[in-house]
TORKOL-4160 file (C-alpha; in steps of 0.2 Angstrom, whole numbers, padded with zeros to 4 digits, m for minus):
450
<pt num="1" X="0057" Y="0139" Z="0022"/>
<pt num="2" X="0056" Y="0154" Z="0010"/>
<pt num="3" X="0070" Y="0167" Z="0007"/>
<pt num="4" X="0064" Y="0184" Z="0012"/>
<pt num="5" X="0071" Y="0201" Z="0009"/>
<pt num="6" X="0066" Y="0216" Z="0019"/>
<pt num="7" X="0057" Y="0230" Z="0009"/>
<pt num="8" X="0064" Y="0248" Z="0009"/>
<pt num="9" X="0053" Y="0263" Z="0004"/>
<pt num="10" X="0057" Y="0275" Z="m0010"/>
<pt num="11" X="0046" Y="0287" Z="m0021"/>
<pt num="12" X="0050" Y="0296" Z="m0036"/>
<pt num="13" X="0056" Y="0314" Z="m0034"/>
<pt num="14" X="0054" Y="0329" Z="m0046"/>
<pt num="15" X="0065" Y="0344" Z="m0047"/>
<pt num="16" X="0058" Y="0362" Z="m0048"/>
<pt num="17" X="0066" Y="0379" Z="m0046"/>
<pt num="18" X="0051" Y="0385" Z="m0035"/>
<pt num="19" X="0038" Y="0374" Z="m0026"/>
<pt num="20" X="0026" Y="0389" Z="m0025"/>
<pt num="21" X="0027" Y="0392" Z="m0044"/>
<pt num="22" X="0025" Y="0373" Z="m0047"/>
<pt num="23" X="0010" Y="0372" Z="m0035"/>
<pt num="24" X="0002" Y="0387" Z="m0044"/>
<pt num="25" X="0003" Y="0379" Z="m0060"/>
<pt num="26" X="m0011" Y="0368" Z="m0067"/>
<pt num="27" X="m0009" Y="0349" Z="m0066"/>
<pt num="28" X="m0006" Y="0347" Z="m0084"/>
<pt num="29" X="0008" Y="0360" Z="m0084"/>
<pt num="30" X="0016" Y="0352" Z="m0069"/>
<pt num="31" X="0017" Y="0335" Z="m0078"/>
<pt num="32" X="0024" Y="0344" Z="m0093"/>
<pt num="33" X="0038" Y="0351" Z="m0082"/>
<pt num="34" X="0041" Y="0333" Z="m0075"/>
<pt num="35" X="0042" Y="0326" Z="m0092"/>
<pt num="36" X="0053" Y="0340" Z="m0098"/>
<pt num="37" X="0065" Y="0337" Z="m0084"/>
<pt num="38" X="0065" Y="0318" Z="m0086"/>
<pt num="39" X="0069" Y="0320" Z="m0105"/>
<pt num="40" X="0083" Y="0332" Z="m0101"/>
<pt num="41" X="0091" Y="0319" Z="m0089"/>
<pt num="42" X="0088" Y="0304" Z="m0100"/>
<pt num="43" X="0091" Y="0312" Z="m0117"/>
<pt num="44" X="0101" Y="0300" Z="m0127"/>
<pt num="45" X="0097" Y="0285" Z="m0116"/>
<pt num="46" X="0090" Y="0269" Z="m0125"/>
<pt num="47" X="0072" Y="0264" Z="m0119"/>
<pt num="48" X="0071" Y="0246" Z="m0113"/>
<pt num="49" X="0056" Y="0235" Z="m0109"/>
<pt num="50" X="0054" Y="0228" Z="m0091"/>
<pt num="51" X="0040" Y="0219" Z="m0081"/>
<pt num="52" X="0033" Y="0224" Z="m0064"/>
<pt num="53" X="0022" Y="0214" Z="m0052"/>
<pt num="54" X="0017" Y="0215" Z="m0034"/>
<pt num="55" X="0023" Y="0202" Z="m0020"/>
<pt num="56" X="0007" Y="0192" Z="m0022"/>
<pt num="57" X="0008" Y="0191" Z="m0041"/>
<pt num="58" X="m0009" Y="0197" Z="m0043"/>
<pt num="59" X="m0005" Y="0208" Z="m0058"/>
<pt num="60" X="0009" Y="0210" Z="m0070"/>
<pt num="61" X="0013" Y="0225" Z="m0082"/>
<pt num="62" X="0026" Y="0229" Z="m0095"/>
<pt num="63" X="0035" Y="0246" Z="m0094"/>
<pt num="64" X="0047" Y="0254" Z="m0105"/>
<pt num="65" X="0060" Y="0265" Z="m0097"/>
<pt num="66" X="0078" Y="0271" Z="m0099"/>
<pt num="67" X="0082" Y="0275" Z="m0081"/>
<pt num="68" X="0078" Y="0269" Z="m0064"/>
<pt num="69" X="0069" Y="0285" Z="m0059"/>
<pt num="70" X="0058" Y="0283" Z="m0074"/>
<pt num="71" X="0055" Y="0265" Z="m0071"/>
<pt num="72" X="0050" Y="0268" Z="m0052"/>
<pt num="73" X="0039" Y="0282" Z="m0058"/>
<pt num="74" X="0029" Y="0272" Z="m0070"/>
<pt num="75" X="0028" Y="0257" Z="m0058"/>
<pt num="76" X="0021" Y="0268" Z="m0045"/>
<pt num="77" X="0007" Y="0273" Z="m0057"/>
<pt num="78" X="0003" Y="0254" Z="m0059"/>
<pt num="79" X="0005" Y="0250" Z="m0040"/>
<pt num="80" X="0002" Y="0266" Z="m0031"/>
<pt num="81" X="0012" Y="0266" Z="m0014"/>
<pt num="82" X="0017" Y="0280" Z="m0003"/>
<pt num="83" X="0035" Y="0274" Z="m0006"/>
<pt num="84" X="0041" Y="0261" Z="m0018"/>
<pt num="85" X="0057" Y="0250" Z="m0021"/>
<pt num="86" X="0061" Y="0238" Z="m0035"/>
<pt num="87" X="0067" Y="0221" Z="m0032"/>
<pt num="88" X="0073" Y="0207" Z="m0043"/>
<pt num="89" X="0060" Y="0193" Z="m0044"/>
<pt num="90" X="0073" Y="0180" Z="m0047"/>
<pt num="91" X="0083" Y="0183" Z="m0030"/>
<pt num="92" X="0075" Y="0198" Z="m0021"/>
<pt num="93" X="0090" Y="0209" Z="m0024"/>
<pt num="94" X="0086" Y="0228" Z="m0023"/>
<pt num="95" X="0090" Y="0238" Z="m0038"/>
<pt num="96" X="0096" Y="0256" Z="m0033"/>
<pt num="97" X="0106" Y="0263" Z="m0047"/>
<pt num="98" X="0105" Y="0265" Z="m0066"/>
<pt num="99" X="0122" Y="0257" Z="m0069"/>
<pt num="100" X="0115" Y="0240" Z="m0062"/>
<pt num="101" X="0099" Y="0242" Z="m0071"/>
<pt num="102" X="0107" Y="0244" Z="m0087"/>
<pt num="103" X="0117" Y="0228" Z="m0084"/>
<pt num="104" X="0100" Y="0218" Z="m0083"/>
<pt num="105" X="0093" Y="0210" Z="m0098"/>
<pt num="106" X="0077" Y="0217" Z="m0106"/>
<pt num="107" X="0060" Y="0210" Z="m0099"/>
<pt num="108" X="0068" Y="0207" Z="m0082"/>
<pt num="109" X="0054" Y="0205" Z="m0069"/>
<pt num="110" X="0054" Y="0217" Z="m0054"/>
<pt num="111" X="0043" Y="0216" Z="m0038"/>
<pt num="112" X="0037" Y="0232" Z="m0031"/>
<pt num="113" X="0034" Y="0233" Z="m0013"/>
<pt num="114" X="0030" Y="0245" Z="0001"/>
<pt num="115" X="0038" Y="0248" Z="0018"/>
<pt num="116" X="0042" Y="0232" Z="0030"/>
<pt num="117" X="0036" Y="0220" Z="0016"/>
<pt num="118" X="0044" Y="0203" Z="0014"/>
<pt num="119" X="0049" Y="0199" Z="m0004"/>
<pt num="120" X="0044" Y="0182" Z="m0011"/>
<pt num="121" X="0056" Y="0177" Z="m0025"/>
<pt num="122" X="0050" Y="0167" Z="m0040"/>
<pt num="123" X="0057" Y="0151" Z="m0033"/>
<pt num="124" X="0049" Y="0153" Z="m0016"/>
<pt num="125" X="0032" Y="0158" Z="m0024"/>
<pt num="126" X="0032" Y="0142" Z="m0035"/>
<pt num="127" X="0037" Y="0131" Z="m0020"/>
<pt num="128" X="0023" Y="0139" Z="m0010"/>
<pt num="129" X="0010" Y="0136" Z="m0024"/>
<pt num="130" X="0016" Y="0118" Z="m0025"/>
<pt num="131" X="0015" Y="0115" Z="m0006"/>
<pt num="132" X="m0003" Y="0121" Z="m0006"/>
<pt num="133" X="m0007" Y="0108" Z="m0019"/>
<pt num="134" X="0004" Y="0094" Z="m0012"/>
<pt num="135" X="m0003" Y="0083" Z="0003"/>
<pt num="136" X="0015" Y="0077" Z="0005"/>
<pt num="137" X="0022" Y="0094" Z="0008"/>
<pt num="138" X="0008" Y="0098" Z="0020"/>
<pt num="139" X="0013" Y="0082" Z="0030"/>
<pt num="140" X="0031" Y="0088" Z="0030"/>
<pt num="141" X="0025" Y="0105" Z="0038"/>
<pt num="142" X="0016" Y="0095" Z="0052"/>
<pt num="143" X="0032" Y="0084" Z="0054"/>
<pt num="144" X="0044" Y="0099" Z="0056"/>
<pt num="145" X="0031" Y="0108" Z="0068"/>
<pt num="146" X="0032" Y="0092" Z="0079"/>
<pt num="147" X="0051" Y="0092" Z="0079"/>
<pt num="148" X="0051" Y="0110" Z="0084"/>
<pt num="149" X="0038" Y="0108" Z="0098"/>
<pt num="150" X="0044" Y="0091" Z="0105"/>
<pt num="151" X="0063" Y="0090" Z="0101"/>
<pt num="152" X="0067" Y="0078" Z="0116"/>
<pt num="153" X="0053" Y="0066" Z="0111"/>
<pt num="154" X="0059" Y="0066" Z="0093"/>
<pt num="155" X="0077" Y="0062" Z="0098"/>
<pt num="156" X="0070" Y="0047" Z="0108"/>
<pt num="157" X="0060" Y="0041" Z="0094"/>
<pt num="158" X="0075" Y="0042" Z="0082"/>
<pt num="159" X="0086" Y="0033" Z="0094"/>
<pt num="160" X="0073" Y="0019" Z="0097"/>
<pt num="161" X="0072" Y="0018" Z="0078"/>
<pt num="162" X="0090" Y="0016" Z="0076"/>
<pt num="163" X="0091" Y="0003" Z="0089"/>
<pt num="164" X="0077" Y="m0007" Z="0080"/>
<pt num="165" X="0086" Y="m0005" Z="0064"/>
<pt num="166" X="0102" Y="m0012" Z="0071"/>
<pt num="167" X="0093" Y="m0027" Z="0078"/>
<pt num="168" X="0084" Y="m0030" Z="0061"/>
<pt num="169" X="0101" Y="m0030" Z="0053"/>
<pt num="170" X="0108" Y="m0042" Z="0066"/>
<pt num="171" X="0093" Y="m0053" Z="0063"/>
<pt num="172" X="0093" Y="m0053" Z="0044"/>
<pt num="173" X="0112" Y="m0057" Z="0044"/>
<pt num="174" X="0106" Y="m0075" Z="0049"/>
<pt num="175" X="0090" Y="m0075" Z="0039"/>
<pt num="176" X="0098" Y="m0084" Z="0025"/>
<pt num="177" X="0104" Y="m0098" Z="0036"/>
<pt num="178" X="0094" Y="m0114" Z="0035"/>
<pt num="179" X="0101" Y="m0129" Z="0044"/>
<pt num="180" X="0100" Y="m0132" Z="0063"/>
<pt num="181" X="0119" Y="m0133" Z="0065"/>
<pt num="182" X="0120" Y="m0115" Z="0057"/>
<pt num="183" X="0108" Y="m0106" Z="0068"/>
<pt num="184" X="0105" Y="m0117" Z="0084"/>
<pt num="185" X="0095" Y="m0104" Z="0094"/>
<pt num="186" X="0082" Y="m0103" Z="0081"/>
<pt num="187" X="0077" Y="m0121" Z="0084"/>
<pt num="188" X="0076" Y="m0119" Z="0103"/>
<pt num="189" X="0059" Y="m0126" Z="0109"/>
<pt num="190" X="0046" Y="m0134" Z="0098"/>
<pt num="191" X="0058" Y="m0134" Z="0082"/>
<pt num="192" X="0071" Y="m0145" Z="0090"/>
<pt num="193" X="0065" Y="m0160" Z="0080"/>
<pt num="194" X="0068" Y="m0152" Z="0063"/>
<pt num="195" X="0084" Y="m0152" Z="0053"/>
<pt num="196" X="0080" Y="m0135" Z="0043"/>
<pt num="197" X="0070" Y="m0120" Z="0045"/>
<pt num="198" X="0060" Y="m0124" Z="0030"/>
<pt num="199" X="0054" Y="m0140" Z="0037"/>
<pt num="200" X="0049" Y="m0131" Z="0053"/>
<pt num="201" X="0039" Y="m0118" Z="0043"/>
<pt num="202" X="0031" Y="m0131" Z="0032"/>
<pt num="203" X="0025" Y="m0140" Z="0048"/>
<pt num="204" X="0018" Y="m0123" Z="0055"/>
<pt num="205" X="0008" Y="m0121" Z="0038"/>
<pt num="206" X="0001" Y="m0139" Z="0039"/>
<pt num="207" X="m0004" Y="m0136" Z="0057"/>
<pt num="208" X="m0015" Y="m0121" Z="0053"/>
<pt num="209" X="m0023" Y="m0130" Z="0038"/>
<pt num="210" X="m0026" Y="m0146" Z="0049"/>
<pt num="211" X="m0034" Y="m0134" Z="0062"/>
<pt num="212" X="m0047" Y="m0129" Z="0048"/>
<pt num="213" X="m0050" Y="m0147" Z="0045"/>
<pt num="214" X="m0054" Y="m0151" Z="0063"/>
<pt num="215" X="m0065" Y="m0135" Z="0064"/>
<pt num="216" X="m0075" Y="m0140" Z="0049"/>
<pt num="217" X="m0077" Y="m0158" Z="0055"/>
<pt num="218" X="m0083" Y="m0152" Z="0072"/>
<pt num="219" X="m0096" Y="m0140" Z="0065"/>
<pt num="220" X="m0102" Y="m0152" Z="0052"/>
<pt num="221" X="m0104" Y="m0167" Z="0064"/>
<pt num="222" X="m0113" Y="m0158" Z="0078"/>
<pt num="223" X="m0125" Y="m0150" Z="0066"/>
<pt num="224" X="m0143" Y="m0157" Z="0069"/>
<pt num="225" X="m0144" Y="m0163" Z="0050"/>
<pt num="226" X="m0129" Y="m0174" Z="0053"/>
<pt num="227" X="m0136" Y="m0181" Z="0069"/>
<pt num="228" X="m0154" Y="m0184" Z="0063"/>
<pt num="229" X="m0153" Y="m0188" Z="0045"/>
<pt num="230" X="m0144" Y="m0204" Z="0040"/>
<pt num="231" X="m0142" Y="m0200" Z="0022"/>
<pt num="232" X="m0135" Y="m0183" Z="0026"/>
<pt num="233" X="m0123" Y="m0190" Z="0038"/>
<pt num="234" X="m0117" Y="m0202" Z="0024"/>
<pt num="235" X="m0114" Y="m0187" Z="0012"/>
<pt num="236" X="m0105" Y="m0177" Z="0025"/>
<pt num="237" X="m0094" Y="m0191" Z="0030"/>
<pt num="238" X="m0090" Y="m0193" Z="0011"/>
<pt num="239" X="m0086" Y="m0175" Z="0010"/>
<pt num="240" X="m0074" Y="m0175" Z="0025"/>
<pt num="241" X="m0065" Y="m0190" Z="0017"/>
<pt num="242" X="m0063" Y="m0181" Z="0001"/>
<pt num="243" X="m0057" Y="m0166" Z="0010"/>
<pt num="244" X="m0044" Y="m0177" Z="0019"/>
<pt num="245" X="m0037" Y="m0185" Z="0002"/>
<pt num="246" X="m0036" Y="m0168" Z="m0006"/>
<pt num="247" X="m0026" Y="m0161" Z="0009"/>
<pt num="248" X="m0014" Y="m0176" Z="0007"/>
<pt num="249" X="m0013" Y="m0172" Z="m0012"/>
<pt num="250" X="m0007" Y="m0155" Z="m0008"/>
<pt num="251" X="0003" Y="m0160" Z="0008"/>
<pt num="252" X="m0009" Y="m0149" Z="0018"/>
<pt num="253" X="m0003" Y="m0134" Z="0009"/>
<pt num="254" X="0014" Y="m0135" Z="0018"/>
<pt num="255" X="0022" Y="m0124" Z="0004"/>
<pt num="256" X="0013" Y="m0108" Z="0010"/>
<pt num="257" X="0026" Y="m0104" Z="0023"/>
<pt num="258" X="0041" Y="m0113" Z="0014"/>
<pt num="259" X="0053" Y="m0101" Z="0006"/>
<pt num="260" X="0061" Y="m0115" Z="m0005"/>
<pt num="261" X="0044" Y="m0117" Z="m0014"/>
<pt num="262" X="0048" Y="m0110" Z="m0032"/>
<pt num="263" X="0030" Y="m0105" Z="m0035"/>
<pt num="264" X="0026" Y="m0089" Z="m0026"/>
<pt num="265" X="0009" Y="m0081" Z="m0023"/>
<pt num="266" X="0005" Y="m0068" Z="m0036"/>
<pt num="267" X="0004" Y="m0054" Z="m0024"/>
<pt num="268" X="0023" Y="m0056" Z="m0021"/>
<pt num="269" X="0026" Y="m0052" Z="m0039"/>
<pt num="270" X="0020" Y="m0034" Z="m0035"/>
<pt num="271" X="0031" Y="m0032" Z="m0019"/>
<pt num="272" X="0040" Y="m0160" Z="0031"/>
<pt num="273" X="0028" Y="m0163" Z="0045"/>
<pt num="274" X="0018" Y="m0176" Z="0053"/>
<pt num="275" X="0003" Y="m0184" Z="0044"/>
<pt num="276" X="m0015" Y="m0184" Z="0049"/>
<pt num="277" X="m0017" Y="m0194" Z="0065"/>
<pt num="278" X="m0035" Y="m0193" Z="0070"/>
<pt num="279" X="m0045" Y="m0188" Z="0054"/>
<pt num="280" X="m0048" Y="m0206" Z="0049"/>
<pt num="281" X="m0037" Y="m0220" Z="0043"/>
<pt num="282" X="m0019" Y="m0216" Z="0039"/>
<pt num="283" X="m0015" Y="m0219" Z="0021"/>
<pt num="284" X="0001" Y="m0229" Z="0017"/>
<pt num="285" X="0016" Y="m0220" Z="0010"/>
<pt num="286" X="0012" Y="m0227" Z="m0007"/>
<pt num="287" X="m0006" Y="m0221" Z="m0007"/>
<pt num="288" X="0000" Y="m0203" Z="m0001"/>
<pt num="289" X="0012" Y="m0203" Z="m0016"/>
<pt num="290" X="m0001" Y="m0209" Z="m0028"/>
<pt num="291" X="m0013" Y="m0195" Z="m0022"/>
<pt num="292" X="0001" Y="m0182" Z="m0024"/>
<pt num="293" X="0006" Y="m0188" Z="m0041"/>
<pt num="294" X="m0012" Y="m0187" Z="m0047"/>
<pt num="295" X="m0016" Y="m0170" Z="m0041"/>
<pt num="296" X="0000" Y="m0164" Z="m0048"/>
<pt num="297" X="m0003" Y="m0172" Z="m0065"/>
<pt num="298" X="m0020" Y="m0165" Z="m0066"/>
<pt num="299" X="m0015" Y="m0148" Z="m0060"/>
<pt num="300" X="m0030" Y="m0149" Z="m0047"/>
<pt num="301" X="m0022" Y="m0137" Z="m0035"/>
<pt num="302" X="m0007" Y="m0130" Z="m0043"/>
<pt num="303" X="m0014" Y="m0112" Z="m0044"/>
<pt num="304" X="m0016" Y="m0111" Z="m0025"/>
<pt num="305" X="m0001" Y="m0122" Z="m0020"/>
<pt num="306" X="0010" Y="m0107" Z="m0019"/>
<pt num="307" X="0022" Y="m0099" Z="m0006"/>
<pt num="308" X="0018" Y="m0083" Z="0003"/>
<pt num="309" X="0035" Y="m0077" Z="0007"/>
<pt num="310" X="0051" Y="m0072" Z="m0003"/>
<pt num="311" X="0066" Y="m0082" Z="m0006"/>
<pt num="312" X="0074" Y="m0075" Z="0010"/>
<pt num="313" X="0058" Y="m0078" Z="0020"/>
<pt num="314" X="0050" Y="m0061" Z="0021"/>
<pt num="315" X="0031" Y="m0061" Z="0023"/>
<pt num="316" X="0020" Y="m0046" Z="0019"/>
<pt num="317" X="0003" Y="m0043" Z="0026"/>
<pt num="318" X="m0010" Y="m0043" Z="0013"/>
<pt num="319" X="m0021" Y="m0031" Z="0021"/>
<pt num="320" X="m0038" Y="m0031" Z="0030"/>
<pt num="321" X="m0054" Y="m0037" Z="0023"/>
<pt num="322" X="m0060" Y="m0019" Z="0020"/>
<pt num="323" X="m0044" Y="m0015" Z="0010"/>
<pt num="324" X="m0046" Y="m0021" Z="m0008"/>
<pt num="325" X="m0033" Y="m0031" Z="m0016"/>
<pt num="326" X="m0017" Y="m0038" Z="m0008"/>
<pt num="327" X="m0009" Y="m0023" Z="0000"/>
<pt num="328" X="m0008" Y="m0017" Z="0018"/>
<pt num="329" X="m0009" Y="0001" Z="0021"/>
<pt num="330" X="0001" Y="m0001" Z="0037"/>
<pt num="331" X="0015" Y="m0011" Z="0027"/>
<pt num="332" X="0017" Y="m0025" Z="0040"/>
<pt num="333" X="0032" Y="m0036" Z="0036"/>
<pt num="334" X="0040" Y="m0050" Z="0046"/>
<pt num="335" X="0054" Y="m0063" Z="0042"/>
<pt num="336" X="0051" Y="m0078" Z="0054"/>
<pt num="337" X="0067" Y="m0086" Z="0047"/>
<pt num="338" X="0078" Y="m0072" Z="0054"/>
<pt num="339" X="0077" Y="m0075" Z="0072"/>
<pt num="340" X="0068" Y="m0085" Z="0086"/>
<pt num="341" X="0059" Y="m0069" Z="0091"/>
<pt num="342" X="0052" Y="m0066" Z="0074"/>
<pt num="343" X="0047" Y="m0085" Z="0073"/>
<pt num="344" X="0037" Y="m0082" Z="0089"/>
<pt num="345" X="0029" Y="m0066" Z="0083"/>
<pt num="346" X="0024" Y="m0074" Z="0067"/>
<pt num="347" X="0011" Y="m0084" Z="0078"/>
<pt num="348" X="0000" Y="m0068" Z="0079"/>
<pt num="349" X="m0001" Y="m0067" Z="0060"/>
<pt num="350" X="m0017" Y="m0075" Z="0054"/>
<pt num="351" X="m0024" Y="m0083" Z="0039"/>
<pt num="352" X="m0040" Y="m0074" Z="0036"/>
<pt num="353" X="m0055" Y="m0082" Z="0027"/>
<pt num="354" X="m0062" Y="m0069" Z="0016"/>
<pt num="355" X="m0078" Y="m0079" Z="0014"/>
<pt num="356" X="m0081" Y="m0084" Z="0032"/>
<pt num="357" X="m0079" Y="m0102" Z="0037"/>
<pt num="358" X="m0092" Y="m0104" Z="0051"/>
<pt num="359" X="m0104" Y="m0090" Z="0046"/>
<pt num="360" X="m0105" Y="m0093" Z="0027"/>
<pt num="361" X="m0095" Y="m0108" Z="0020"/>
<pt num="362" X="m0101" Y="m0122" Z="0032"/>
<pt num="363" X="m0119" Y="m0117" Z="0033"/>
<pt num="364" X="m0119" Y="m0116" Z="0014"/>
<pt num="365" X="m0112" Y="m0133" Z="0013"/>
<pt num="366" X="m0125" Y="m0140" Z="0025"/>
<pt num="367" X="m0139" Y="m0132" Z="0015"/>
<pt num="368" X="m0133" Y="m0140" Z="m0001"/>
<pt num="369" X="m0132" Y="m0157" Z="0008"/>
<pt num="370" X="m0150" Y="m0155" Z="0014"/>
<pt num="371" X="m0156" Y="m0150" Z="m0003"/>
<pt num="372" X="m0147" Y="m0165" Z="m0011"/>
<pt num="373" X="m0155" Y="m0178" Z="0001"/>
<pt num="374" X="m0172" Y="m0170" Z="0002"/>
<pt num="375" X="m0174" Y="m0167" Z="m0017"/>
<pt num="376" X="m0164" Y="m0180" Z="m0026"/>
<pt num="377" X="m0172" Y="m0176" Z="m0042"/>
<pt num="378" X="m0167" Y="m0158" Z="m0043"/>
<pt num="379" X="m0157" Y="m0153" Z="m0059"/>
<pt num="380" X="m0140" Y="m0146" Z="m0060"/>
<pt num="381" X="m0140" Y="m0128" Z="m0065"/>
<pt num="382" X="m0127" Y="m0130" Z="m0078"/>
<pt num="383" X="m0131" Y="m0146" Z="m0087"/>
<pt num="384" X="m0149" Y="m0149" Z="m0082"/>
<pt num="385" X="m0146" Y="m0166" Z="m0077"/>
<pt num="386" X="m0150" Y="m0174" Z="m0060"/>
<pt num="387" X="m0138" Y="m0169" Z="m0046"/>
<pt num="388" X="m0127" Y="m0182" Z="m0038"/>
<pt num="389" X="m0116" Y="m0173" Z="m0026"/>
<pt num="390" X="m0110" Y="m0156" Z="m0019"/>
<pt num="391" X="m0096" Y="m0146" Z="m0026"/>
<pt num="392" X="m0083" Y="m0153" Z="m0014"/>
<pt num="393" X="m0068" Y="m0146" Z="m0023"/>
<pt num="394" X="m0075" Y="m0128" Z="m0022"/>
<pt num="395" X="m0079" Y="m0130" Z="m0004"/>
<pt num="396" X="m0061" Y="m0137" Z="m0001"/>
<pt num="397" X="m0053" Y="m0122" Z="m0009"/>
<pt num="398" X="m0064" Y="m0110" Z="0001"/>
<pt num="399" X="m0059" Y="m0118" Z="0017"/>
<pt num="400" X="m0041" Y="m0123" Z="0015"/>
<pt num="401" X="m0033" Y="m0113" Z="0001"/>
<pt num="402" X="m0026" Y="m0096" Z="m0004"/>
<pt num="403" X="m0041" Y="m0094" Z="m0015"/>
<pt num="404" X="m0050" Y="m0088" Z="0000"/>
<pt num="405" X="m0036" Y="m0085" Z="0013"/>
<pt num="406" X="m0026" Y="m0070" Z="0015"/>
<pt num="407" X="m0011" Y="m0068" Z="0027"/>
<pt num="408" X="m0013" Y="m0054" Z="0039"/>
<pt num="409" X="m0006" Y="m0046" Z="0054"/>
<pt num="410" X="m0017" Y="m0048" Z="0069"/>
<pt num="411" X="m0022" Y="m0029" Z="0069"/>
<pt num="412" X="m0027" Y="m0031" Z="0051"/>
<pt num="413" X="m0038" Y="m0046" Z="0055"/>
<pt num="414" X="m0056" Y="m0039" Z="0055"/>
<pt num="415" X="m0068" Y="m0050" Z="0063"/>
<pt num="416" X="m0084" Y="m0042" Z="0056"/>
<pt num="417" X="m0100" Y="m0049" Z="0047"/>
<pt num="418" X="m0096" Y="m0050" Z="0029"/>
<pt num="419" X="m0108" Y="m0050" Z="0014"/>
<pt num="420" X="m0099" Y="m0061" Z="0002"/>
<pt num="421" X="m0106" Y="m0079" Z="m0001"/>
<pt num="422" X="m0099" Y="m0096" Z="m0005"/>
<pt num="423" X="m0098" Y="m0102" Z="m0023"/>
<pt num="424" X="m0102" Y="m0120" Z="m0018"/>
<pt num="425" X="m0117" Y="m0128" Z="m0028"/>
<pt num="426" X="m0124" Y="m0145" Z="m0032"/>
<pt num="427" X="m0116" Y="m0155" Z="m0046"/>
<pt num="428" X="m0121" Y="m0168" Z="m0059"/>
<pt num="429" X="m0111" Y="m0182" Z="m0066"/>
<pt num="430" X="m0106" Y="m0171" Z="m0081"/>
<pt num="431" X="m0098" Y="m0157" Z="m0070"/>
<pt num="432" X="m0079" Y="m0157" Z="m0072"/>
<pt num="433" X="m0077" Y="m0153" Z="m0054"/>
<pt num="434" X="m0087" Y="m0169" Z="m0049"/>
<pt num="435" X="m0076" Y="m0180" Z="m0061"/>
<pt num="436" X="m0060" Y="m0174" Z="m0054"/>
<pt num="437" X="m0064" Y="m0178" Z="m0036"/>
<pt num="438" X="m0072" Y="m0195" Z="m0042"/>
<pt num="439" X="m0056" Y="m0200" Z="m0051"/>
<pt num="440" X="m0045" Y="m0195" Z="m0036"/>
<pt num="441" X="m0056" Y="m0206" Z="m0025"/>
<pt num="442" X="m0055" Y="m0221" Z="m0038"/>
<pt num="443" X="m0036" Y="m0218" Z="m0038"/>
<pt num="444" X="m0035" Y="m0221" Z="m0019"/>
<pt num="445" X="m0046" Y="m0236" Z="m0020"/>
<pt num="446" X="m0036" Y="m0244" Z="m0034"/>
<pt num="447" X="m0020" Y="m0241" Z="m0024"/>
<pt num="448" X="m0027" Y="m0249" Z="m0009"/>
<pt num="449" X="m0032" Y="m0264" Z="m0019"/>
<pt num="450" X="m0015" Y="m0266" Z="m0027"/>
């Protein structure tokens, strides 16, 4: 990763006519002789400023010199080494003669080093400092170590990844197709009765939402309060009926899986089925249309009547309950419109209630019903008037809508005890939510009369 240059060793030498004579002189006299000899050799040469540092960049000094010998001698005074060589900090090149030294600009930085040292250039030094501070580069080191230790396993992984990539490209080449005649194999099995992929996916969304209706109905009707209290039974039956008409108004949220729906879920801006058969009387086509027009006109469910997929049909996991927001750390993605295989795999993607259905929402609903029938004189917390109903619309949104539902891959569906609570409450006749639901029920009564 780093460019290394082998260190050589060099120490300054002095010239003297007699070693015995020099050794017999005092230290001061010896230094005078050295200075005299240096001045003779460099007489007339211009002094220039340079910088020296060690390989670890612990210290840096400025030195004036007019020859390589003088520069080495002074550098050795700052970094005492048995032998010393000078290397360019920019590229690790060793400077060995005065002619090359004179070609370098003033203030050139040199690295001093002893024997067998490995020179770290400026670029390598900065990169190593950045690597120590960057988690991403540390991960890269681990990745390269894995390649070196397991080359065969790595090659198999790359080969498998390329095969999967080719399969995805092949699948996505048909993702934009819609009609049965264009992509026959996609409609094999249960989707044969549909004319387009969008119809089939809309029906799958409706099926999931109907499942929540049946689950809520089962839990509520088998509750002891429903079986033992006639007034409570009447209220719960009325709630289930209102749920059913609200579901009709939003077409059982069929648009959740429909890529043709123009209104997309807000998290995407970051990155025709059967009607109800056993949930009560089947409304006429005219009544269904009236309900849909009313809900649309009054924008009752518009905010949550959105699609969870892109225009091509890509669905993104919104992350587990413990992950805040609508992002998945594992980055799960699937396009059930692309192939029959993806359509089958999409069945393991779940709609996860953030406020839990059976542990929180339905018990809260039952508790409010019990409060309503047991204490009919209780006052609404908002308008201080006598309560007349429970917040059906709030419970409806928590059970069936994307206000409380997140689309998650099965591995991100955490089935754990959660601390959040339902927002349902008791309403009086002045509460806006109560008036909306009452008007909706009056619409369906007027339609039946007409």
